[in-house]
C-alpha positions in Angstrom: 4.3 3.4 -18.4 0.8 4.7 -17.5 -0.2 1.3 -16.4 2.8 1.0 -14.1 1.9 4.4 -12.7 -1.7 3.3 -12.1 -0.5 0.1 -10.6 1.7 1.9 -8.1 -1.2 4.2 -7.2 -3.4 1.3 -6.5 -0.5 -0.5 -4.7 -0.1 2.5 -2.4 -3.8 2.5 -1.8 -3.6 -1.2 -1.2 -0.2 -1.7 0.4 1.8 -1.8 3.6 2.0 -3.5 7.9 2.3 -3.6 11.8 2.8 -0.7 14.2 3.9 0.8 17.5 3.0 4.3 18.8 1.5 7.2 16.9 2.7 9.6 14.4 2.3 13.3 13.9 0.6 14.6 10.7 3.4 17.1 10.3 5.9 14.3 10.1 4.2 13.0 6.9 3.8 16.3 5.1 6.1 16.6 2.1 7.2 14.6 -0.9 8.2 10.9 -0.7 9.5 8.3 -3.1 8.9 4.6 -2.8 11.8 2.4 -2.0 10.8 -1.0 -3.6 14.0 -2.6 -2.2 12.6 -2.1 1.3 9.5 -4.3 0.6 9.3 -6.8 3.5 6.8 -9.6 2.8 6.1 -12.2 5.4 4.0 -15.1 4.3 1.7 -16.9 6.8 1.3 -20.7 7.0 -1.9 -20.4 5.0 0.2 -19.4 1.9 2.9 -22.0 2.3 1.7 -23.9 -0.8 2.0 -20.7 -2.9 5.3 -19.5 -1.5 7.3 -20.2 -4.7 4.9 -18.5 -7.0 4.5 -15.5 -4.7 8.3 -15.1 -4.3 8.6 -15.2 -8.1 5.9 -12.6 -8.7 7.5 -10.4 -5.9 10.8 -10.4 -7.7 9.2 -9.5 -11.0 7.1 -6.8 -9.4 10.1 -5.3 -7.6 12.1 -5.3 -10.8 9.4 -3.4 -12.6 8.7 -1.0 -9.7 12.3 -0.2 -9.2 12.6 1.2 -12.7 9.6 3.5 -12.1 9.9 4.4 -8.5 12.3 7.4 -8.9 9.8 9.0 -11.4 6.8 8.8 -9.0 6.3 11.2 -6.1 3.8 10.7 -3.2 3.2 14.2 -1.7 1.3 14.5 1.6 0.0 18.1 1.7 -0.9 20.0 4.9 -4.6 20.3 3.7 -5.1 16.6 3.9 -4.5 15.8 0.2 -2.2 13.1 -1.0 -1.0 13.6 -4.6 0.7 11.0 -6.7 2.5 12.3 -9.7 4.8 10.9 -12.4 7.5 13.3 -13.7 6.8 12.2 -17.3 3.0 12.6 -17.2 0.6 15.4 -16.7 -2.1 13.2 -15.0 -2.0 13.0 -11.2 -4.0 11.1 -8.7 -5.4 12.8 -5.6 -6.6 11.2 -2.4 -7.7 12.5 1.0 -5.5 11.5 3.9 -5.7 11.7 7.7 -3.9 10.2 10.6 -5.5 8.7 13.7 -2.8 7.6 16.1 -0.6 5.3 14.0 -3.3 4.7 11.4 -2.9 6.4 8.0 -6.3 6.6 6.3 -6.3 7.2 2.6 -9.6 7.8 0.7 -10.3 8.5 -2.9 -11.0 7.2 -6.3 -8.9 5.2 -8.9 -10.4 4.5 -12.3 -13.9 5.5 -11.0 -13.7 3.1 -8.1 -14.0 4.8 -4.7 -12.2 3.2 -1.8 -10.7 3.7 1.6 -7.5 2.1 2.9 -6.1 2.1 6.4 -2.4 1.5 6.7 -0.2 1.4 9.8 2.6 4.0 10.1 5.3 1.7 11.4 7.9 4.5 11.7 8.5 8.0 10.4 11.6 10.2 10.6 12.8 13.2 8.7 13.9 11.1 5.7 12.1 7.7 6.0 8.5 6.6 6.2 7.6 3.0 6.7 4.0 1.9 6.1 2.6 -1.6 6.8 -0.5 -3.7 6.4 -1.4 -7.2 7.5 -3.3 -9.4 5.0 -6.0 -9.8 7.7 -6.5 -6.1 7.9 -6.6 -5.8 4.1 -9.1 -8.6 3.9 -11.3 -7.0 6.5 -11.2 -3.7 4.5 -12.1 -5.5 1.3 -15.0 -7.4 3.0 -16.3 -4.1 4.3 -16.0 -2.0 1.1 -16.4 -4.6 -1.6 -18.3 -7.6 -0.3 -19.1 -8.7 -3.8 -15.4 -9.4 -4.4 -15.5 -12.2 -1.8 -17.8 -14.1 -4.1 -15.0 -14.3 -6.7 -12.9 -16.4 -4.3 -13.2 -20.1 -5.3 -14.9 -22.1 -2.6 -12.0 -24.4 -2.0 -9.9 -21.5 -0.6 -10.2 -20.5 3.0 -9.2 -16.9 2.4 -9.2 -16.0 6.1 -6.8 -18.8 6.9 -4.6 -17.8 4.0 -4.4 -14.2 5.2 -3.5 -15.2 8.8 0.1 -14.3 9.5 0.8 -12.6 6.2 2.0 -9.0 6.2 4.0 -6.6 4.2 5.7 -3.2 4.7 7.5 -0.7 2.5 9.5 2.4 3.1 9.4 5.7 1.4 12.3 8.2 1.3 12.3 12.0 1.0 
């Protein structure tokens, strides 16, 4: 269960897609729960050869995440802290968050690895928050923060072409 919790923490720090307009920090403040059924994954042409495997993994991931999602809370605090907690565990994860227009910036450390993730606030209302991320934006962030990770990609893969047109979004409910 702890691994699922950590995976969801990393997934939030490394998840979600496209935007319009800006959001107000006050709109985000409060406790949210992930809605795995809202995951919207769009695969670009560069991933066409892997579509079947990706869809299979998506189904498996959603099945596992759905079981845990009600136990995990993402709380945006007014002081700029984002706290992830699991109702059955004492350990929490804390990140710094800020909002610049429609860009949600989350910074912190998971398993002694510092990182920063910029997500797009696609929409926010009193009871629903939708975050989004394109694979191109994610790849740019990885290249900037962990350039050594790019050396792990086999040479026969054009990672930039694979990322093009791929995006995902997920909603959170109060």
